[in-house]
Phi, psi and omega in degrees: 000143181273165169300324175296320181291319179297322185285331175293324175292324170303317183293320180292324173296318178297319180296318182288311188268342181089334179224156177227107186278135184297308178309304182294328183285322168314308179301310180296320179296318180300327181284329181279328180193114180304334188281353179274348173229170184210160171269123182276186184297334182267003182077012174269154177282139183223161183273133179311143185297317181297330175297305180302323177296316175295321182288327176295318182298324182289329186248008182301322184257014190250013180058038178263134173241163180260112173269102185299319185292323183267351179051052177213149165276149182205166171283140183304143187242164181306316194273356174295145176286160172303157181085168186285323192267122176243159182283000000 
């Protein structure tokens, strides 16, 4: 699976579920292809940067935000601040 295909899978999951949990996405991607993830400095499984770059391209115009506290991507709500990163 390529980073583009992985990003498309993430986008499809987000559309289907309305939220995409980072940890669950990372585990699912590592099952598909270990090169799509890596172990970060904290020892957690993380999504590879090329996959995230492709996902950002797919979601830039779709009002998708990153909820830092929930560690998930979701669609923008009326109460959200400007920008992609939310608390």
